[in-house]
C-alpha positions in Angstrom: 0.0 0.0 0.0 1.5 3.5 -0.9 2.2 6.1 1.6 -0.8 8.2 0.3 -3.2 5.3 0.8 -1.9 4.7 4.3 -2.3 8.4 5.2 -5.9 8.2 4.0 -6.9 5.2 6.3 -8.0 6.0 9.8 -5.8 4.5 12.5 -7.2 1.5 14.2 -5.8 2.9 17.4 -8.8 5.3 17.4 -11.7 3.9 15.4 -13.2 0.5 14.2 -15.6 -0.1 11.4 -18.9 -1.7 12.1 -21.3 -2.4 9.3 -19.7 0.4 7.2 -19.6 3.1 9.9 -16.6 4.4 11.9 -16.9 4.3 15.7 -14.5 5.5 18.4 -12.8 2.6 20.3 -14.3 3.7 23.7 -17.2 1.7 22.6 -17.4 -1.9 21.3 -19.1 -3.7 18.3 -20.9 -5.9 20.8 -22.4 -2.8 22.5 -23.3 -1.2 19.1 -24.9 -4.5 18.0 -27.0 -4.7 21.2 -28.6 -1.4 20.4 -30.7 -3.1 17.7 -32.8 -4.6 20.5 -32.5 -1.6 22.8 -36.1 -1.1 24.2 -37.5 2.3 23.5 -40.1 3.9 25.5 -42.8 6.1 24.0 -41.5 9.2 25.8 -37.8 8.7 24.8 -36.2 11.4 22.8 -33.0 11.0 20.7 -30.9 13.9 19.5 -29.3 12.6 16.3 -26.4 14.4 14.4 -23.3 14.1 12.5 -20.4 15.3 14.7 -19.9 19.1 15.1 -23.5 19.9 13.8 -24.8 21.4 17.1 -25.2 18.2 19.2 -24.1 19.7 22.6 -26.0 22.8 22.0 -29.2 20.7 21.3 -28.5 18.7 24.3 -28.5 21.8 26.5 -31.7 23.2 24.9 -33.5 20.0 25.5 -32.3 19.8 29.1 -33.4 23.4 29.8 -36.8 22.7 28.2 -37.3 19.5 30.1 -35.7 20.0 33.5 -36.9 22.8 35.6 -33.9 22.4 37.9 -31.6 23.2 35.0 -33.7 26.1 34.0 -33.8 27.8 37.4 -30.3 26.8 38.4 -31.2 24.6 41.4 -29.6 21.4 39.9 -25.8 21.3 38.9 -25.6 18.3 36.7 -23.3 17.4 33.8 -24.9 17.4 30.3 -23.3 14.0 29.6 -25.0 12.6 32.7 -28.4 14.1 31.9 -28.4 13.3 28.2 -26.0 10.4 27.7 -24.7 9.0 24.5 -26.4 5.9 23.6 -23.5 4.3 21.8 -20.7 5.6 24.0 -21.8 4.6 27.5 -18.5 5.5 29.0 -19.9 6.2 32.4 -21.9 2.9 32.5 -25.1 4.6 33.1 -28.1 2.3 33.7 -30.2 3.5 30.8 -33.3 1.4 31.9 -33.7 3.3 35.1 -33.1 7.0 33.9 -35.9 9.3 34.8 -38.7 9.9 32.1 -38.5 11.3 29.6 -35.2 9.7 28.8 -33.2 11.9 26.4 -30.1 10.3 24.5 -27.6 11.7 22.1 -26.2 9.9 19.2 -24.2 10.1 16.0 -25.6 6.8 14.8 -26.6 6.4 11.2 -30.1 5.7 10.7 -29.7 1.9 10.1 -27.9 1.2 13.2 -30.5 2.8 15.7 -32.7 0.6 17.8 -35.5 -1.2 15.9 -38.1 0.2 17.9 -37.0 3.7 17.0 -37.1 2.8 13.3 -40.8 1.8 13.9 -41.8 5.2 15.1 -41.5 4.6 18.9 -40.1 7.4 20.7 -39.0 10.8 19.0 -35.9 11.9 17.1 -34.6 15.3 16.7 -32.2 15.5 13.8 -29.9 18.5 13.5 -27.8 19.2 10.3 -25.2 22.0 9.7 -23.6 23.3 6.7 -20.7 20.7 5.9 -18.1 23.3 5.3 -18.5 24.6 8.8 -18.7 21.1 10.1 -15.5 20.3 8.4 -13.6 23.2 10.1 -15.2 22.7 13.4 -14.3 18.9 13.3 -10.7 19.7 12.4 -10.2 22.0 15.4 -12.2 19.6 17.6 -9.7 16.7 16.7 -6.9 18.5 18.1 -8.0 18.5 21.8 -10.0 15.2 21.8 -7.8 12.5 23.1 -10.0 9.9 21.6 -9.5 11.3 18.0 -6.6 10.8 15.6 -4.6 14.0 15.3 -4.1 14.9 11.7 -1.9 18.0 11.5 -2.5 18.9 7.8 -5.9 20.4 7.0 -6.0 19.4 3.5 -5.4 15.7 4.4 -8.2 16.0 7.0 -10.5 17.3 4.4 -9.7 14.6 2.0 -10.5 12.1 4.8 -13.7 14.0 5.7 -14.8 13.9 2.0 -14.0 10.1 1.7 -15.8 9.2 5.0 -12.5 8.1 6.5 -13.3 9.9 9.9 -15.3 9.0 13.0 -18.9 8.8 11.8 -17.9 8.3 8.3 -19.2 10.5 5.4 -21.4 13.6 6.2 -23.4 13.1 3.1 -24.3 9.5 3.7 -25.3 10.3 7.3 -27.5 13.3 6.4 -29.0 11.7 3.2 -29.5 8.4 5.1 -31.7 10.1 7.8 -33.7 12.3 5.3 -34.3 9.5 3.0 -35.7 7.4 5.7 -37.6 10.0 7.7 -40.9 7.9 7.1 -39.5 5.2 9.4 -39.1 7.6 12.4 -41.1 10.0 14.4 -38.7 12.9 13.5 -38.1 16.5 13.7 -35.4 18.1 11.4 -33.7 21.2 12.5 -30.8 23.1 11.1 -27.9 24.6 13.1 -28.4 27.8 10.9 -32.1 28.3 11.7 -31.4 27.7 15.4 -28.7 30.6 15.4 -31.0 32.7 13.3 -34.1 32.3 15.4 -33.6 30.3 18.5 -37.0 31.1 20.0 -38.8 29.5 17.0 -36.5 26.4 17.3 -37.4 26.1 21.0 -41.1 26.4 20.3 -40.7 23.7 17.5 -39.0 21.4 20.0 -41.6 21.9 22.7 -44.4 21.3 20.3 -42.7 18.3 18.9 -42.0 16.6 22.4 -45.5 17.8 23.8 -43.9 20.1 26.5 -46.0 23.0 27.6 -44.0 25.9 29.0 -45.2 29.3 30.1 -44.1 32.3 28.2 -41.7 33.2 31.0 -40.2 29.7 30.9 -39.8 29.8 27.1 -38.1 33.2 27.5 -35.7 31.7 30.3 -34.8 28.8 27.9 -33.9 31.2 25.1 -32.0 33.5 27.2 -29.9 30.7 28.7 -29.5 28.7 25.5 -28.1 31.5 23.3 -24.9 30.4 21.8 -23.0 33.1 23.7 -24.3 31.9 27.1 -23.8 28.3 26.3 -19.9 29.1 25.7 -19.7 30.4 29.2 -21.3 27.3 30.8 -18.7 24.7 31.8 -21.6 22.1 31.8 -22.9 23.1 28.4 -19.3 23.1 27.1 -18.3 19.7 28.3 -15.3 21.3 30.0 -15.4 18.8 33.0 -14.7 15.9 30.7 -12.1 13.3 32.1 -8.6 13.7 31.0 -8.6 10.4 28.9 -11.3 12.0 26.7 -10.2 15.7 26.3 -7.1 17.8 26.9 -8.2 20.5 29.4 -7.7 24.1 28.1 -6.8 23.0 24.5 -10.3 23.7 22.9 -13.9 24.0 23.4 -16.9 22.0 22.2 -18.6 25.2 21.6 -16.2 27.5 19.5 -17.5 30.3 17.3 -20.6 28.9 15.6 -19.4 30.0 12.3 -16.2 29.0 10.6 -14.2 30.6 8.0 -12.5 28.4 5.2 -10.2 31.1 3.8 -7.3 28.7 4.1 -8.7 25.7 2.3 -8.1 24.6 -1.2 -10.8 25.8 -3.7 -10.5 22.6 -5.6 -11.3 20.5 -2.6 -14.0 22.8 -1.5 -16.0 22.3 -4.8 -16.6 18.7 -3.6 -18.9 19.9 -0.8 -22.4 20.5 -1.2 
């Protein structure tokens, strides 16, 4: 195999491929396979995204909507504990006994989600983001995540991203898969861009979708606390308390700028993005 081919292949030290999809090694093929039969409750809510598409932001919006203790500041709980990752249960949380409604985050492609979810049990909120912004955010993100392979050259990272040789595989396959199989799910589609432009409308859409009635005052509280600027200042919202074996402290943030510039990227490579 040539050096170029080797450089394009993700390191097995960081990822494994299961049914055509790249997972981080802090889960196992056995756990991912078990999710097919994961029992979904009618009140369950899944936040599904491709990486760097607004997952942490949406987790916090959901938490503020659902949990009064988060909204009024009486509870101090890590986002990962309140809304755990279904495929990366690194804290060994007992999913079966989480308080209702259970809310999970996931980067799973549509075809690896629990069977019940694919049969319209529970709810899915799927958030997409402009792939050019995803790309830049993902590149910066990989620099401080211990669990992600470090790729110093941006153009190489972009080539891998376009080829689906990164954690969570190809952006286009992920997004198109979910959109093309929307009829199998009870699903709400949102975009990162519309959330930034009109957060209040996004909050109202989510409340309506999950059947949560909030007063006008409570809605304003959610919107105020969930602005991108306020989220950046909240250590819980920014995953700043993650263990050292997951992220390097002080090296970067889950919530960076919200918009990324591609002034340093090859125009030829950029033309391959939608």
